[in-house]
C-alpha positions as CSV (number, residue, x, y, z in Angstrom):
1,M,24.0,119.0,100.9
2,I,23.2,119.7,97.5
3,L,24.0,122.8,96.4
4,A,21.4,124.1,94.2
5,A,21.4,127.8,94.2
6,G,23.1,129.2,91.2
7,K,21.3,130.1,87.7
8,G,23.3,128.0,85.2
9,T,24.0,130.8,83.1
10,R,26.4,128.6,81.2
11,V,23.3,126.2,80.1
12,R,20.9,128.8,78.9
13,P,18.3,128.3,77.3
14,L,17.4,125.1,79.5
15,T,17.7,127.6,82.7
16,Y,15.7,130.3,81.6
17,E,12.7,128.4,83.0
18,L,14.2,125.4,85.2
19,P,17.0,125.9,88.2
20,K,19.8,123.9,86.6
21,P,19.5,120.5,89.0
22,M,16.1,120.3,87.5
23,I,17.3,119.8,83.8
24,P,16.0,116.9,82.5
25,I,18.2,113.4,81.7
26,L,16.0,110.4,80.2
27,G,12.9,112.8,81.4
28,K,14.1,112.9,85.5
29,P,15.9,116.0,86.9
30,V,19.8,115.4,87.5
31,M,19.0,116.3,91.2
32,E,16.8,113.2,91.1
33,Y,19.7,110.9,90.7
34,L,21.9,112.6,93.0
35,V,19.5,112.0,95.8
36,E,18.8,108.4,94.5
37,H,22.4,107.8,95.0
38,L,22.8,109.3,98.1
39,V,20.1,107.4,99.7
40,R,21.4,104.2,98.0
41,Y,24.4,105.0,100.3
42,G,22.3,105.3,103.8
43,I,22.4,109.0,103.1
44,H,18.8,110.2,104.3
45,D,19.4,113.9,105.7
46,I,19.8,116.1,103.0
47,M,19.9,120.0,102.9
48,V,19.7,121.9,99.9
49,N,20.7,125.6,99.4
50,V,18.2,127.1,96.6
51,S,17.6,130.9,95.1
52,Y,17.0,130.9,91.6
53,L,13.7,129.5,90.7
54,H,13.6,127.8,94.0
55,G,9.7,126.7,94.0
56,K,10.5,124.4,90.5
57,I,13.2,122.6,92.9
58,E,10.7,122.5,96.3
59,D,7.8,121.6,94.4
60,Y,9.4,118.3,92.8
61,F,11.2,117.3,96.0
62,G,9.1,118.2,98.7
63,D,10.0,117.1,102.2
64,G,11.8,113.7,100.1
65,Q,9.8,111.2,101.8
66,R,8.7,109.7,98.1
67,F,12.5,109.0,97.5
68,G,13.1,107.6,101.0
69,A,15.2,110.8,102.1
70,R,14.2,114.0,104.4
71,I,15.2,117.5,102.4
72,G,15.3,120.4,104.1
73,Y,15.8,123.7,102.3
74,S,17.5,127.0,102.6
75,F,16.7,129.7,100.9
76,E,19.0,132.5,99.7
77,G,17.4,135.8,98.8
78,Y,14.7,138.1,100.1
79,V,11.3,139.8,99.3
80,D,10.7,143.0,98.6
81,E,7.7,145.5,99.7
82,A,5.9,144.6,96.6
83,G,6.2,140.6,97.4
84,E,8.3,140.0,94.7
85,V,11.3,137.3,95.2
86,H,14.6,138.1,94.6
87,P,17.4,135.4,94.3
88,H,20.9,136.4,95.9
89,P,23.0,133.6,96.2
90,I,25.9,134.2,99.0
91,G,28.4,131.6,97.7
92,S,28.4,127.6,98.1
93,A,30.2,128.1,101.5
94,G,28.2,131.1,102.4
95,G,25.2,128.9,101.7
96,M,27.0,126.3,104.5
97,K,27.2,128.9,107.1
98,K,23.9,130.4,106.7
99,I,22.5,126.8,107.7
100,Q,24.8,126.2,110.5
101,E,24.2,129.2,112.1
102,F,20.6,128.3,111.9
103,G,20.2,124.8,112.8
104,G,23.6,122.8,113.1
105,F,23.2,120.8,110.3
106,F,26.7,120.4,109.7
107,D,27.8,119.0,113.2
108,E,29.1,115.9,112.1
109,T,30.9,114.5,108.8
110,T,29.1,116.1,105.7
111,L,29.2,114.9,102.0
112,V,28.7,118.5,99.6
113,I,28.0,117.6,96.0
114,C,27.0,120.4,93.5
115,G,23.3,119.5,92.1
116,D,24.0,119.7,88.4
117,A,26.4,116.5,87.6
118,L,25.3,112.3,87.1
119,I,27.8,110.4,89.4
120,D,28.2,106.7,90.6
121,L,31.0,107.5,93.2
122,D,31.8,104.8,95.7
123,I,30.9,106.9,98.7
124,Q,31.6,104.5,101.6
125,S,35.1,104.4,100.1
126,A,35.5,108.2,99.8
127,L,34.6,108.7,103.7
128,F,37.0,105.6,104.7
129,E,40.1,107.4,102.8
130,H,38.8,110.6,104.4
131,R,39.1,109.2,107.9
132,S,42.3,107.4,107.5
133,K,43.8,110.4,106.7
134,G,42.6,112.7,109.4
135,A,41.3,115.1,106.6
136,M,39.1,118.2,107.6
137,V,38.4,118.5,104.1
138,S,38.6,116.0,101.3
139,V,37.6,117.1,97.4
140,I,37.1,114.2,95.3
141,T,39.3,114.5,91.9
142,K,39.1,112.5,88.6
143,E,41.9,112.3,86.3
144,V,40.8,114.2,82.6
145,P,42.8,113.8,79.5
146,L,45.4,116.8,79.2
147,E,43.6,118.5,76.1
148,Q,40.4,118.5,78.4
149,V,42.2,120.6,81.2
150,S,41.1,123.5,80.2
151,S,37.7,123.2,80.9
152,Y,38.1,122.4,84.6
153,G,39.3,123.6,88.1
154,V,42.3,121.5,88.9
155,V,43.5,120.5,91.9
156,V,47.4,120.1,92.6
157,A,48.4,117.8,95.4
158,D,51.5,116.5,96.2
159,H,52.3,112.4,96.8
160,E,50.4,112.2,99.6
161,G,47.3,113.7,98.2
162,R,47.4,116.7,100.2
163,V,46.2,119.9,98.3
164,Q,49.3,122.2,97.3
165,S,47.3,124.9,95.1
166,F,44.7,125.1,92.3
167,Q,44.1,126.4,88.5
168,E,41.2,127.5,87.3
169,K,40.8,126.4,83.5
170,P,44.4,126.3,83.0
171,K,45.5,126.3,79.2
172,R,47.0,122.6,78.6
173,E,51.0,123.5,78.6
174,E,50.7,125.3,81.8
175,A,48.6,122.9,83.6
176,L,50.5,121.8,86.5
177,S,48.0,118.4,87.0
178,N,45.3,116.9,85.0
179,L,43.2,116.2,88.4
180,A,39.4,117.8,88.1
181,S,37.5,118.7,91.1
182,T,34.2,117.3,90.4
183,G,32.3,119.4,93.2
184,I,32.0,116.6,95.3
185,Y,33.6,117.5,99.0
186,I,33.6,115.8,102.6
187,M,33.7,118.5,105.4
188,E,34.6,118.1,109.0
189,P,32.5,120.4,111.3
190,E,35.3,122.4,112.2
191,V,35.9,123.9,108.9
192,L,32.6,125.9,109.1
193,D,34.5,128.1,111.4
194,L,36.8,129.4,108.6
195,I,33.8,130.7,106.8
196,P,32.9,134.3,107.8
197,R,29.2,135.1,108.6
198,N,26.8,137.3,106.4
199,A,29.4,137.6,103.3
200,V,29.3,135.8,100.1
201,F,31.7,132.9,100.2
202,D,32.7,130.1,97.8
203,I,34.1,127.0,98.5
204,G,36.5,126.9,95.4
205,S,37.5,130.3,95.0
206,D,37.5,131.4,98.9
207,L,37.5,128.7,101.5
208,F,39.8,126.2,99.6
209,P,42.9,128.7,98.9
210,L,42.5,129.7,103.0
211,L,42.7,126.1,103.7
212,V,45.7,125.6,101.9
213,E,47.4,128.9,103.4
214,K,46.5,127.8,107.0
215,K,48.0,124.3,105.9
216,L,45.1,122.8,107.3
217,P,44.4,119.2,106.7
218,F,43.5,119.1,103.1
219,Y,43.6,116.5,100.6
220,A,42.6,115.3,97.1
221,Q,41.4,111.8,96.3
222,K,41.9,110.3,93.1
223,R,39.0,108.3,92.1
224,F,37.7,106.1,89.0
225,F,34.2,106.8,88.8
226,N,31.5,108.2,86.1
227,W,31.0,111.8,86.7
228,I,29.2,113.5,83.8
229,D,29.3,117.0,84.4
230,I,26.4,119.0,82.6
231,G,28.6,122.7,82.6
232,N,27.0,123.9,78.9
233,V,24.5,123.1,76.6
234,T,26.9,120.9,74.5
235,D,27.5,118.8,77.6
236,F,23.8,117.9,77.9
237,W,23.2,117.6,74.1
238,G,26.4,115.0,74.7
239,V,25.3,113.5,77.9
240,L,21.7,112.4,76.0
241,Q,23.7,111.2,73.1
242,G,25.7,109.1,75.2
243,V,22.7,107.8,77.2
244,L,20.8,107.3,74.2
245,S,23.6,105.0,72.8
246,G,23.9,102.7,75.7
247,K,27.8,104.4,76.6
248,V,26.7,105.4,80.5
249,A,26.6,102.3,82.6
250,Q,22.9,102.2,85.0
251,M,21.1,104.8,82.8
252,Y,18.2,102.9,80.5
253,V,16.0,104.7,78.1
254,P,12.5,104.5,79.9
255,G,9.2,103.1,78.1
256,T,8.5,100.1,75.8
257,Q,10.9,99.0,73.1
258,V,8.4,99.1,70.2
259,R,11.1,98.1,67.5
260,E,14.9,98.0,67.5
261,G,16.0,101.3,68.8
262,L,13.1,102.9,69.5
263,W,11.4,103.3,72.6
264,V,7.9,105.3,73.3
265,G,5.9,106.6,76.0
266,L,2.3,106.1,76.5
267,N,-0.7,107.2,74.3
268,T,1.9,107.8,71.6
269,R,0.9,107.6,67.5
270,I,3.1,107.1,65.1
271,D,1.8,107.0,61.5
272,W,4.0,104.7,59.5
273,A,3.5,105.3,56.2
274,G,6.6,106.8,54.8
275,T,7.9,107.5,58.1
276,T,11.8,106.2,58.7
277,I,12.9,106.2,62.2
278,E,16.4,105.1,63.0
279,G,16.8,104.4,66.3
280,P,18.1,104.8,69.1
281,V,15.2,107.4,69.5
282,Y,12.7,108.2,72.2
283,I,9.3,109.4,71.7
284,G,7.8,110.7,74.9
285,A,4.1,110.2,76.0
286,G,1.4,111.8,74.3
287,T,3.4,112.4,70.9
288,H,1.8,112.3,67.4
289,V,4.3,111.7,64.6
290,E,2.8,112.1,61.5
291,A,3.2,110.1,58.1
292,G,6.4,111.2,55.7
293,S,8.6,112.8,58.9
294,K,12.2,111.3,59.6
295,I,14.2,110.8,62.7
296,V,17.4,109.8,62.9
297,G,19.2,108.6,66.4
298,P,20.5,109.4,69.2
299,S,17.4,111.7,69.7
300,W,15.0,112.4,72.4
301,I,11.4,114.3,71.7
302,G,9.8,115.4,74.9
303,H,6.0,114.4,75.8
304,G,3.2,116.1,73.9
305,S,5.3,116.7,71.3
306,H,3.8,116.7,67.3
307,I,6.3,115.6,64.7
308,C,4.5,117.2,61.1
309,A,4.8,115.4,58.1
310,G,7.7,116.2,55.7
311,S,9.9,117.2,58.9
312,E,13.1,115.8,60.2
313,V,14.6,115.7,63.5
314,I,18.4,114.5,63.0
315,R,20.1,113.4,66.6
316,S,18.7,116.2,68.6
317,V,16.6,116.8,71.7
318,L,13.0,118.4,71.6
319,F,11.6,119.3,75.1
320,E,8.0,118.5,76.2
321,Y,5.3,120.2,73.6
322,T,7.5,120.7,70.5
323,R,5.7,120.9,67.1
324,T,8.0,120.7,64.0
325,A,6.4,122.3,60.9
326,P,6.5,120.7,57.9
327,G,9.5,120.7,55.6
328,T,11.6,122.0,58.2
329,K,14.8,119.7,59.7
330,V,16.2,120.0,63.0
331,E,19.8,118.7,63.3
332,E,22.2,118.1,66.2
333,S,20.4,120.7,68.3
334,V,18.1,121.0,71.4
335,V,15.1,122.9,71.3
336,C,13.9,124.7,74.5
337,G,10.5,126.8,74.4
338,N,11.4,129.4,71.9
339,Y,15.1,128.6,71.5
340,S,17.1,126.4,69.6
341,V,20.9,125.9,70.7
342,T,23.2,123.6,68.2
343,R,25.9,121.1,69.5
344,E,28.3,123.9,69.4
345,G,26.6,126.1,71.6
346,D,25.0,128.9,69.0
347,M,21.6,129.9,70.2
348,K,18.5,131.3,68.2
349,H,15.2,132.5,69.3
350,I,12.3,131.3,67.1
351,S,11.8,134.9,66.0
352,E,15.3,134.6,64.1
353,Y,13.9,132.1,61.8
354,D,12.4,132.8,58.7
355,D,9.5,130.6,58.6
356,N,7.4,128.5,61.4
357,H,10.1,126.6,62.0
358,W,9.0,124.8,65.3
359,N,6.3,126.3,68.1
360,D,4.2,125.4,71.1
361,A,2.3,122.1,70.4
362,R,0.0,123.0,72.8
363,D,-1.5,126.2,71.1
364,R,-4.2,125.4,68.4
365,R,-4.1,129.0,67.6
366,L,-0.4,128.4,66.1
367,K,-0.9,126.7,62.4
368,P,2.3,124.8,60.9
369,R,3.4,126.4,57.5
370,K,1.4,124.3,54.6
371,Q,4.6,122.5,53.0
372,A,5.6,124.0,49.7
């Protein structure tokens, strides 16, 4: 099961128009990488709980056939008398209970995974450990540096891995462990009996403390694998920087490499006179880079964009159809629609800029300001 019902408020503005699992990494939604990974390990039946902007996920993945999977959806929310759809998530565990009562999907051992992280977990090995310990539930953990524990939910376990307690984003000096929960769980069917019906119930804050209280076989697995969590915009910016720099295993820049450190999509136009491009840089299909512009990597420029003469893009991410105005600079930021966010997380609406800093490249009524 892929958990995909949340609003992703910490990743705004990326999630104003996209559910969090649809945030693109190298042009592909995060959730697509998860589906591909599950299929590689022979997991073909996948349920997804959806709520906020659910149609974006359902329209993209459909029944899963093109990914070699069978994908089903469980919508959490309602439609009012006016026909308006209202998302209403019922918690990760509550979503599981709803699915189970409807059709019995969790009648066998199930992998439950959050839809907002990139992983390369050895699922077969994790399942073997889960079964060999006779666990009812296993939570997959990963060691993080002590200075980073305040960003994670921390699992406290004994020497056999049996979970004793949890700490939610503890201060470094108060942390009893550096094992971070990765949002990946292995569950046996009987755990569903502990989840109340028709109630908002969360896996981490409600179900897990109940397992500890009842002293049920609940274990933490310490695993060594790549786990790239997109918790906020700063994380997203950092992930793209790392991927473009070749620091993330088995993730490669798409497109055609036309120069050292420069990849382009189809039908991309670059006017080279006076233009400086320092890789790694990806320029999406149908993008026009005018003469006299400057792009410094790691940078990702989405398809259909327009980099006007005299503008600079420095270690930044531009979503599709972004037009930068002449003489402007986007530096260490993410530009998404009408918003920009710096690497520190400072968000601005386009209206907060004194000039026409950027606009939608598809709107021909909008004219880039003339360079002074």
